[in-house]
C-alpha positions in Angstrom: 10.3 -193.6 26.1 10.9 -190.2 24.5 10.5 -187.0 26.4 9.9 -184.0 24.1 11.0 -180.8 25.7 11.3 -177.5 23.8 11.7 -173.8 24.3 10.1 -171.7 21.6 9.8 -167.9 21.1 6.4 -166.4 21.6 5.1 -163.0 20.4 1.6 -161.7 20.7 0.0 -158.3 20.1 -1.7 -157.0 23.3 -2.9 -153.6 22.0 -3.1 -151.2 19.1 -3.2 -147.5 19.9 -2.8 -144.1 18.1 0.1 -142.5 19.9 2.8 -140.0 18.9 6.0 -141.8 17.9 9.2 -140.7 19.7 11.2 -141.3 16.5 9.2 -139.8 13.6 7.0 -137.5 15.8 3.9 -138.5 13.9 0.6 -139.6 15.5 0.3 -143.1 14.1 -0.8 -146.6 15.0 1.5 -148.2 17.6 1.5 -152.0 18.0 2.2 -153.0 21.6 3.7 -156.5 21.5 4.6 -158.9 24.3 7.5 -161.2 23.6 9.0 -164.1 25.5 9.9 -167.7 25.4 7.8 -170.7 26.4 8.8 -174.0 27.9 6.9 -176.9 26.3 6.7 -180.6 27.4 4.7 -183.0 25.2 3.0 -180.1 23.4 1.8 -178.6 26.7 3.0 -175.0 27.5 4.3 -174.9 31.0 5.3 -171.3 31.5 6.6 -168.2 29.8 9.9 -166.6 30.8 12.1 -163.8 29.5 9.1 -161.5 28.8 9.6 -158.1 27.2 7.3 -155.5 25.9 7.9 -153.5 22.7 5.9 -150.7 21.0 6.3 -150.7 17.2 5.4 -147.6 15.1 3.4 -148.5 11.9 4.6 -145.3 10.2 8.4 -145.7 10.5 8.9 -149.1 12.1 10.8 -147.8 15.1 10.6 -150.1 18.1 10.7 -148.8 21.6 11.1 -151.2 24.6 8.6 -150.6 27.4 8.4 -151.7 31.0 5.6 -154.1 31.9 3.7 -151.3 33.7 4.0 -148.9 30.8 2.8 -151.5 28.3 -0.2 -152.4 30.4 -1.1 -148.7 30.9 -0.9 -148.2 27.1 -3.0 -151.2 26.5 -5.6 -150.0 29.0 -5.6 -146.5 27.4 -6.1 -148.1 23.9 -9.0 -150.2 25.3 -10.7 -147.2 26.8 -10.2 -145.0 23.8 -12.4 -147.3 21.7 -11.9 -149.3 18.5 -8.9 -148.4 16.3 -9.4 -147.9 12.6 
């Protein structure tokens, strides 16, 4: 009997917002991304660990690490501000 266990990286975009970049000082699209690793057994994801949140500027590519609370606040702000273009 074979037991397939694996740990794979996982990134997903949780929001897109128009925010001023701390690096290039331009108001540009900021991609808020949640990253982490997932433990899989037989192609079933069990849990995610090692989560981190990053905001990436579409103008200059600068990445700023965020706390979980700051990322969720930015995602909430982006959702309330309407669709991004």
